[in-house]
N, C-alpha and C positions, 0 to 999 in steps of 0.2 A: 505491499500499498505503501501512493505516498505520501510525502511528510505533513501537504496541508491537509489531505483528504483525511490520514488517523489524527489532526488541528482539529478536523471543521467533526470528526467523530468524536471528539475525544469532548468540545465543547459542548454540545448536542448532549453528553452523555451524563455529565458533572453539573450544564441548565437544564436537565429532561423534561421538569415543572413549569417553566417560565419556557420556554419553546414549545410543548405541546400546548400550552393557555395561549400562545400567541396562534401558534399554528389554529386554530382554534378562530381568535380574532379574523385572521388576514383573510382567512373563508370567506368571513362574514365582511369583508374588506372589499374583497373581489363585485361578493354580491350585487352591496351597498354601500359607495362608497363614503358617498353624503353622508350619511347617517353618519358612518361607521367613524368618518375622520379622527374625533379631536378622542376618542379611544385606543384607536391603532397610531396616531402620534402616541401618547401618555405610554399604554406597553413599548411600542416602536422604541421610544431613545432610550429605556429597562433594556431591552433589546441589545439594544447597536451597540452599547458601554460593552455589551458581554462580547460582543462583535470583535470589537475591537482590540479588547486586552488578548483575543488570544489573537486578531492579527497580531497581537509585540510581539506574543509570544511567539507562535510562529517567526516573523521576520524581520525581529529589534536583536538577531545576535547577528543577523547577514548582512544589516545593513552599513555597520559600523567599520561593516571585515571588505575582505581582495571580492570579495562576489554582490559584493553592493550594489550591484548593475541588474540583480537574478534577481531584490529583493522586490520590487514593483511588480516580477511577474510574476510569483509567486504571491503576495497581493493578488493581484487581477485571480489567478487562481483561484485562490480560498476564494471570493467576494462573486465571481463566475458560482464556486457549490454551495451556494447561499443562494443566491439569487435561482438556481433547479430548485430547493425551495422555496422559496420566501421571494416569487415573482416582485411586485406590488414592494421589497427591501426599502424599494432605492422613491420610495410615495412618502413613508414619512418624515412626519416636518412639514407639510405641504397639504397646505389650506385647500 
C-alpha cells in the first residue's frame, strides 16, 4: 500500500466516528445543499482540521528534506483520495 493511502486509512480508522457522521451529512448535502450548508460548513471545518493534521504527518518530513519537490505531488494524491470519498469537501466554507 502506498504511503498516502496508508495515512488516509489511518486517518479514517483513528477518526471513525467523525468521518461516519460527516459521510451521512455529506450525502444529505449532496441532495439538498441549501438546506444543509451551515451544518456542512460547521462539521466540515472540524473534518478539515483532522485532514490537515494527517496531511502534515504525510508531507511534513519530506518538505524540508531533499524530497521537498515531491511533497506537493504527495499532498495532491492524498487530497484526490479524500475527494473520491467526499466529492463535496471543497464546498466546505462556501455559502
